[in-house]
N, C-alpha and C positions, 0 to 999 in steps of 0.2 A: 504493500500499499504506500503511496506517495502522497505528499501534502504539498500542493504547488498553487500559488497564486491565489489565495483566499483574499476577500474584501474584509475590512474591519468596521464594526459599528460598536461603540460604547465598550470596548473591551473585548466584543465578541468577533471573531471573523467567521464568515458565512460563506458558503458556496455561492459564487457569482451568478450561477444558473437558477437557483431557488430561493436564495435569500433566508430561508428557514428551512430546518431538517427535522423531521421527527422520525425517519427511518432511512435506511441507506439506498432505498430506491423510491422513485416516483414514476407515475405514468404520463408519457408524452401524449399529444393529441392525436398521433397516429396508433396509440394502443400499445406502443412498445415501451418496455421499461429502460430506464437509463439510470446509471449509477451516479450519485452525486457524492460529494464530500461530506462527512460528519460535520457537525458544528464544532467551530473551533474557537479559541480563545487568544488573544494577544497578551503576553505577559512581559514585564521587564525584570531584568535581573542584574544585580550588582555583586561583584565576588571579589575575592582575593585569588590570583593565580596561584597555584601550588608552586610553581617554580619561581614565582617573585612575590613573596608573601607581604612585601611591603607596599606593593601596588595595588591600585584598585581599577578593575575593568567593568564595563557594563555592556549590555546588549539587549536586544528585544528577540523574542521566540514566538512562534505559532505553536499552540499545543491542542490536542483534542479537548473538548469540554466534558472531559470524563472525570469521575470523583478522584482516581488515583492521581491525576495531575492537579485537580483544582484544590484538592487537599493541602498543597505545597504552596498556595499563593493567597489564602483567603481566611486568615486567623485573626488579624488585628486590624481593627478601622483607624483610619487617620486620626492622629491625636492621642493615642494610647500612649501611656507613659511608661517606660521601662527605667529600672534604676541601673545607672552606670557608675563608673569611677568619678564622674564629674556631676553626679546628681541626676534627677530625673531628666530624661529625654524623651521627646515623642518619637514614635516609632519611625516616621518619614524622614527624620532627621538623623536617624543612626546610619553609620558606614561599616563596611567590613574594616576590621582592625580595632574598632571600639570594643572596650572591656564591659561587659554586662553581668550584672549580679545574676546568679543562678541560686535556686533554693538548695539544690543538691551537691554542688561543687564550687561554691564562691564565684568570684569574679572569672569569666571566660571570654575568649576573643571571638568575636562575630565574625564568621567567614563568608556569609551570604545572606542577601536581602532579596527577596522576590516580591513582586506586586502585580496586581492587575485591576482592572476596573469592573465594578459591579453595577448591574443595572436591572432594576425590577421590571423594566419593560422588555426586556431581550426574550425574543419568542424562540421556543425550542429547547431552552436550557432547563436544567434541573431548577424547579421553583425555588428551592432552598438558597440558590445562588443569588437570588435577588433580594434577600432578607438580611437584616442584621439582629443581633441580640443585645439588648440594653440592660445592664444589671444596676440597680440602683445602689448608691451609698449605702455601706453597712449591711448589705443584705446577707453577707456571709459572717457577719461580726464587725466589731468596731474597726473601721478603716479597711474593710475587705468587701467592696472595693473603696477607694477614696481618691478622687471622686467618682462620679458614675463611670462605668465602663461600658464602651461599645465593642462587640467583637464581631468579626465576619462569620460566615455560615460554616466555616471548617474549623473553628477554634475549639479545642477540647481542654477541660478542666480537670485538675487533679480532685479525685473525690474519694473520701473513705466513708465506708459504710460496712455494716455487719455482714452483707452477702458478699462483698468484694473477695475476702480471704476464702471463702467458701468456694467461690466460682474459679478463683484464679491462684489462690496461694498467695497473693500479695496483699500488702495492708491498703493499697490505694489503686485506683484504676483512673484511666484518662477517658472522660465522657464528653460528648459534643456539648457545648454551652447551650446549644439551643434545646436540648432535651430537659433543661431545667425551667424553661419559661412557665411560668404560673399566671401570667396576666396581672400580677400585683406588683411585686419587686424585680421580677425578671419578665420583661416584654419583648415581643418580636416587633421590629421596626421595618417597615417598607420606604426606603429612601425615595423621596419625590424626584430626586436628580441621581445622576451617577455618582458612586463614591469610589475611592481608592482603598483596596484592602492589601495587606502585606503579611508575611511570614519572615521568620528569622532562622537561620541555620548556623551551626556551630560544628566542630570536629565531632562531637558526641551529642546525644539526646539529652535535653536538660528541662528542668521546669524554671520558667521565667516568672517574675513577679510583675503583672501588669496591673496598673493602679491598685497594687497590693493583693491580687488574686492569682494564685498559681495557675499558669497557662502552659502547655508543652511548647518547645521549640519544634522546628520542623524535623520530621522523620518520616520516611515512605511506610513504615510498618512493615510487618513480616513480608518477605518476598513472596511467599506461596498465596498470599491474600492480594498482593498487588495486581496480579493478573495481566503483567505485561510480558510480551515476548518478542524477539525479532526486532523490526523496525521500529514498533512502539516503545520497546525497552531502550532502544538506542536514542530514540528522541527524548524519552524521559531523562536518561542520564545526561544528554547535552545541555540540559537546564543546570547541571550542578559540575562545572568544570573542575572544581576542587575535589571531586570524588571520582575514582576510577571504575567502581563497580557498586552494586547494591551492598555488598558485605562491608564496603568502606564506611558505610554510615554507622556502623557499629550496632550493638544490640538496642532495642528499646528500653528506656528506663522503666516504664510501667506498661502494664497490658492495657488494651482498650476494650471498652464495653459500652453498650447503650443503657441508658438509665432504665428501660424497660426490662432489662435483664436482671435487675435486681427486685422487681416487684414480688416475686415469689417470697422474698425474704423481708418485706415490708420496712425496708432500710433505706429508701431512697431519701 
């Protein structure tokens, strides 16, 4: 499969023939089927080259609008504050080489920042990719978060609950922030205009403090669940020039669950 000459609108790149794609085929007027490209997304990447770790390079890439790819670019909304050696800095102002405080390993060097544009009006995409999650100040305790925290559709929070150890053997698990929406303290937002979202990558998988709330750094997850092979895997890895292969991302810090997985334990 090749990905050539898409057009872009609000961060999404769509096939120039059909403009929106809900399947990989459509019927022409003559009754014949014609293959079209899947929905694509434009992303921006800033990274430290492995051979020149003091330099910073940036480039744009066109990726399929699939969860395996979108997970890597849609965690933090613009304005999210991360703790660095020089105080709190908004995610959009962070650059590779900055030292960011992690929950599990102290200050770590940022190696990669990816971003894309989200639009609630983009046709054919996963509906969740047009939504944000707003967590009101102090929802998880004093200063967690502070101030209000707005996260992208692919952000995962560290969550401790009675059922996590039973299911995973770990004390905590990573769960999508949108799973916690209750309509009161944690609400879904539909942005009226396009918004930028970001994710942050390090040498290893870490927990970051975003406005005081534990949110995971970028990690592709278990290779067998990623579901990418051949050209798609090559395209995925091309977004991470500082990594040679999936194993280079290292082990995941915590397992991933959905909040509904804990319903049987009444522990959410």
